[in-house]
C-alpha positions in Angstrom: 184.6 73.8 48.5 183.0 70.5 47.8 180.3 70.9 50.4 179.3 74.4 49.4 176.8 73.4 46.6 175.1 70.9 49.0 174.8 73.5 51.7 173.4 76.0 49.3 170.8 73.5 48.0 169.9 72.0 51.3 166.8 74.2 52.0 165.5 73.2 48.6 166.2 69.5 49.2 164.6 69.6 52.7 161.5 71.4 51.3 161.2 68.9 48.5 161.4 65.9 50.9 158.9 67.5 53.3 156.3 68.6 50.7 156.6 65.4 48.7 155.9 63.3 51.7 153.1 65.6 52.9 151.3 65.3 49.6 151.9 61.5 49.4 150.5 60.9 52.9 147.7 63.4 53.0 145.6 60.9 51.1 145.5 58.4 53.9 143.8 60.9 56.3 140.8 61.2 54.0 140.6 57.8 52.4 138.5 56.3 55.2 135.7 58.9 55.1 135.9 59.1 51.3 135.6 55.3 51.1 132.5 55.3 53.3 130.8 58.0 51.3 131.5 56.2 48.0 130.4 52.8 49.4 133.8 51.2 49.3 135.0 48.5 51.7 138.0 48.9 54.0 140.2 46.7 51.8 139.4 48.9 48.8 141.0 51.8 50.7 143.9 49.6 51.7 144.4 48.5 48.0 144.6 52.1 46.8 147.3 52.9 49.3 149.1 49.6 48.7 149.1 50.3 44.9 151.2 53.4 45.5 153.6 51.5 47.7 154.0 48.7 45.2 155.0 51.1 42.4 157.2 53.0 44.8 159.0 49.8 45.8 159.6 48.7 42.2 160.5 52.1 40.8 162.8 53.6 43.4 166.0 51.7 42.5 165.4 52.5 38.8 165.0 56.2 39.5 168.3 56.1 41.4 170.0 54.4 38.4 168.4 56.9 36.0 169.7 59.8 38.0 173.2 58.4 37.9 173.0 58.4 34.1 171.2 61.6 33.3 171.7 63.7 36.4 169.8 64.3 39.7 168.1 67.6 38.8 166.7 66.3 35.6 165.1 63.3 37.3 163.7 65.4 40.1 162.1 67.8 37.5 160.5 64.9 35.6 159.3 63.1 38.7 157.8 66.2 40.4 156.1 67.4 37.2 154.3 64.0 36.7 153.6 63.8 40.4 151.9 67.2 40.4 149.7 66.5 37.3 148.5 63.0 38.5 147.8 64.2 42.0 145.7 67.1 40.7 143.7 64.7 38.4 143.1 62.4 41.4 141.8 65.4 43.5 139.5 66.4 40.7 138.0 62.9 40.4 137.4 62.7 44.2 135.7 66.1 44.2 133.3 65.0 41.5 132.7 61.5 42.9 131.8 62.8 46.3 129.0 64.9 44.8 127.8 62.2 42.4 129.2 58.8 43.4 129.9 56.5 40.5 129.7 52.7 40.5 131.9 51.1 43.1 134.1 49.4 40.5 134.7 52.8 38.7 135.7 54.4 42.0 138.1 51.6 42.9 139.7 51.6 39.5 140.2 55.3 39.5 141.6 55.6 43.0 143.9 52.6 42.7 145.1 53.6 39.3 145.8 57.2 40.3 147.5 56.2 43.6 149.7 53.7 41.7 150.9 56.5 39.3 151.4 58.8 42.3 153.6 56.2 43.9 155.5 55.6 40.6 156.6 59.2 40.3 156.9 60.0 44.0 159.5 57.2 44.4 161.9 59.2 42.3 162.0 62.0 44.9 163.4 60.6 48.2 166.0 58.4 46.6 167.2 61.2 44.3 167.2 63.8 47.1 169.3 61.5 49.3 171.7 60.9 46.3 172.2 64.6 45.9 173.4 64.8 49.5 175.6 61.8 49.1 177.2 63.4 46.0 177.9 66.7 47.5 178.7 66.1 51.2 182.0 64.6 52.4 181.7 61.3 54.2 182.1 62.7 57.7 179.1 65.0 57.2 176.6 62.8 55.4 175.1 61.2 58.4 173.9 64.5 59.9 172.4 65.8 56.7 170.7 62.4 56.1 169.2 62.7 59.5 167.8 66.1 58.6 166.3 64.6 55.5 164.8 61.9 57.6 163.4 64.5 59.9 161.8 66.3 57.0 160.2 63.1 55.8 159.0 62.3 59.2 157.5 65.7 59.7 155.8 65.4 56.3 154.4 62.0 57.3 152.6 63.8 60.2 151.8 67.2 58.8 150.3 66.0 55.6 147.6 63.8 57.1 147.0 66.2 60.0 146.5 69.1 57.7 144.3 67.1 55.3 142.3 65.9 58.3 141.6 69.5 59.4 140.8 70.7 55.9 138.4 67.7 55.5 136.3 69.3 58.3 135.3 71.9 55.7 135.4 69.7 52.5 136.9 66.3 51.9 138.0 67.1 48.4 139.5 70.4 49.5 142.2 68.5 51.4 143.4 66.8 48.2 143.1 70.0 46.1 145.2 71.9 48.5 147.9 69.3 48.8 148.1 68.9 45.0 149.8 72.3 45.0 152.8 71.0 47.0 154.5 69.0 44.2 154.1 72.0 41.9 155.8 74.3 44.4 158.6 71.9 44.8 159.0 71.6 41.0 159.4 75.4 40.8 161.9 75.5 43.6 164.1 72.7 42.2 164.1 74.3 38.8 165.0 77.7 40.2 167.4 76.9 43.0 168.9 73.4 42.8 172.4 73.6 41.1 172.8 71.3 38.1 175.6 68.8 38.2 177.1 66.2 35.8 175.6 62.7 36.1 177.2 60.7 38.9 177.9 57.8 36.6 180.0 59.9 34.2 183.4 58.3 34.0 182.0 54.9 35.2 180.6 53.3 32.1 178.7 50.2 32.7 178.4 50.9 36.5 174.7 50.6 37.5 173.3 51.7 40.8 171.9 49.0 42.9 172.2 47.2 46.2 170.7 44.0 47.4 168.2 44.0 50.3 170.3 41.1 51.6 173.4 43.2 52.0 174.5 42.4 55.6 175.5 46.0 56.3 172.0 47.2 55.7 170.0 44.6 57.5 169.2 46.6 60.6 168.5 50.0 58.8 166.3 48.3 56.2 164.3 46.4 58.8 164.0 49.7 60.7 162.7 51.4 57.5 160.2 48.6 56.9 158.9 48.5 60.4 158.6 52.2 60.7 156.7 52.6 57.4 154.4 49.7 58.1 153.6 51.2 61.5 152.9 54.7 60.1 150.9 53.4 57.1 148.7 51.2 59.3 148.2 53.8 61.9 147.2 56.5 59.3 145.0 54.3 57.2 143.2 52.8 60.3 142.7 55.9 62.4 139.7 57.2 60.4 138.0 53.8 60.5 138.9 53.3 64.2 137.4 56.7 65.1 134.2 55.9 63.2 133.8 52.3 64.5 135.3 52.3 68.0 134.3 55.9 69.0 131.0 55.8 67.1 131.6 59.0 65.1 130.2 60.1 61.8 132.4 60.1 58.7 133.1 63.8 58.9 133.7 63.7 62.6 135.9 60.7 62.0 138.0 62.7 59.6 138.2 65.5 62.2 139.3 63.0 64.9 141.9 61.6 62.5 143.2 65.1 62.1 143.3 65.6 65.8 145.1 62.3 66.4 147.7 63.2 63.7 148.1 66.6 65.2 149.0 64.9 68.5 151.5 62.9 66.5 153.0 66.2 65.5 153.6 67.3 69.1 155.1 63.9 70.0 157.3 64.0 67.0 158.6 67.5 67.6 159.5 66.6 71.2 161.5 63.6 70.2 163.2 65.4 67.3 164.3 68.1 69.6 166.1 65.5 71.7 167.7 63.9 68.6 169.0 67.2 67.4 170.4 68.2 70.8 172.0 64.9 71.8 174.1 64.5 68.6 176.6 62.1 70.1 174.0 59.3 70.6 174.5 56.8 67.8 171.6 56.1 65.4 171.2 52.5 66.5 170.5 53.6 70.1 167.8 56.0 68.9 166.2 53.2 66.9 166.2 50.8 69.8 164.7 53.4 72.2 162.2 54.6 69.6 161.0 51.1 68.8 160.2 50.3 72.4 158.3 53.5 73.0 156.5 53.3 69.7 155.4 49.7 70.4 154.0 50.8 73.7 152.0 53.7 72.2 150.6 51.7 69.2 149.7 48.6 71.2 147.8 50.8 73.7 145.4 51.9 71.0 143.7 48.5 71.2 142.5 49.6 74.7 141.1 53.0 73.7 137.5 53.8 74.5 137.6 57.6 74.7 138.9 60.3 72.2 141.5 61.6 74.6 142.9 58.1 75.0 143.4 57.9 71.3 145.2 61.2 71.2 147.5 60.2 74.1 148.3 56.8 72.5 149.2 58.4 69.1 151.3 61.1 70.8 153.2 58.4 72.7 153.7 56.3 69.6 154.9 59.4 67.6 157.4 60.3 70.4 159.1 56.9 69.8 158.9 57.0 66.0 160.5 60.4 66.1 163.6 58.7 67.2 163.5 56.0 64.5 162.8 58.1 61.4 165.8 60.4 61.4 168.1 57.5 62.4 167.5 54.7 59.8 168.7 57.0 56.9 171.8 58.1 59.0 172.5 54.4 59.9 172.3 53.3 56.3 174.6 56.2 55.2 177.1 55.3 57.9 177.0 51.6 57.0 178.3 51.8 53.4 181.2 53.3 51.5 181.3 56.8 49.8 180.7 55.4 46.3 177.7 53.4 47.5 175.6 56.2 48.9 173.3 56.5 45.9 172.7 52.8 45.8 172.0 52.7 49.5 169.6 55.6 49.2 167.7 53.9 46.4 167.5 50.7 48.5 166.2 52.5 51.5 163.6 54.2 49.3 162.5 50.8 47.8 162.0 49.3 51.3 160.0 52.3 52.3 157.7 51.4 49.3 157.6 47.8 50.5 156.4 49.1 53.9 153.7 51.1 52.1 152.6 48.0 50.2 152.5 45.7 53.2 151.2 48.1 55.8 147.9 49.2 54.4 147.1 45.7 53.0 147.8 43.9 56.2 146.3 46.7 58.3 142.9 46.8 56.5 142.7 42.9 56.4 143.5 42.6 60.1 141.1 45.4 60.9 138.3 43.1 59.9 139.1 41.0 63.0 138.9 43.9 65.4 139.5 47.6 65.3 142.5 47.2 67.7 144.1 44.3 65.9 146.2 46.4 63.5 147.7 48.3 66.4 148.7 45.1 68.2 150.3 43.9 65.0 152.5 46.9 64.5 153.3 46.9 68.3 154.7 43.4 67.8 156.6 44.5 64.7 158.3 47.3 66.7 159.1 45.0 69.6 161.1 42.8 67.2 162.9 46.0 65.9 163.6 47.0 69.5 165.2 43.7 70.3 167.3 43.7 67.1 168.5 47.2 67.6 169.3 46.6 71.3 171.4 43.6 70.4 173.1 45.5 67.6 173.9 48.4 70.0 175.2 45.9 72.6 177.5 44.3 70.1 178.9 47.6 69.0 180.0 48.4 72.6 181.8 45.1 73.1 
């Protein structure tokens, strides 16, 4: 009987995770062309994405603690409502600015400020959704559902930018206006369908959610989270600039190529997700090791790209590997802690996701100034380290 509410709410939770990530990441597919039209530098674009990650990193554990005190559903409603309003305001600004570009400083302040607030309120969504699962699912079943949440997030990471890239072929601002509807739709579904429940901290006065990044049990899953988010953030922020500079495309054609590359990512991701779902007995750490090696190969090969089809092939290969990593780090984290620590672990994972979103765009856009292929070599190296760590961990588990 304990698992029935979670099973009933699971479609809502999966949609909320999917749509929230889609809206969050759609921005990165258009920021390159938008920045060029508004006369912004690459690091301005990176700063706007980094601002969201910074607030995400700082706020995620606090959202988790708040949901322990006042309830998961209430926190989701507050976070989704604010997320929807701020995202719509940002979309309206971009639409006006593209037709009548303001001063560079005004554009930077508006984009950075809006993205920071988007990150602040979005950070309450993944940690709270994972905590709902941890509350309502028995320990033996958490890993599988966490993997499904990881899959929903991974699909959102791909579909959001890909859809935005295709919509940008018609109108750059249209991409943001369309994705602004996603948080609102999630808000309505959570309000209508998600069962309410007493706060998790009821009966535990003085107990605060929280878990250190230095917790030995979470070292590998947290590094996997960080490496995966840096890789995705860099690849998505850089692809528009890479298409314009290396392939010599116009800003609009660059947005279209970014959409095509991220569509290729979708195919690679779906192929690997099918394997993860079918081969259920493979432990998460082995998927992480395999995915890291394949992802490193795909991302590093982008540095050699000279033709559009090569970019598509490299992104599809990288996505095939990352499709193994994303569903697995959440499951590995859930399997590494006790039942009463699931909420804290979820908030810690979400905060490291935010850290990856901070470091990735900032490092990627700075390194991009050296050479268009440099960011891809950087994330390839990062994934090689993850592959080595996961392989050693898996080897130790079998001894």
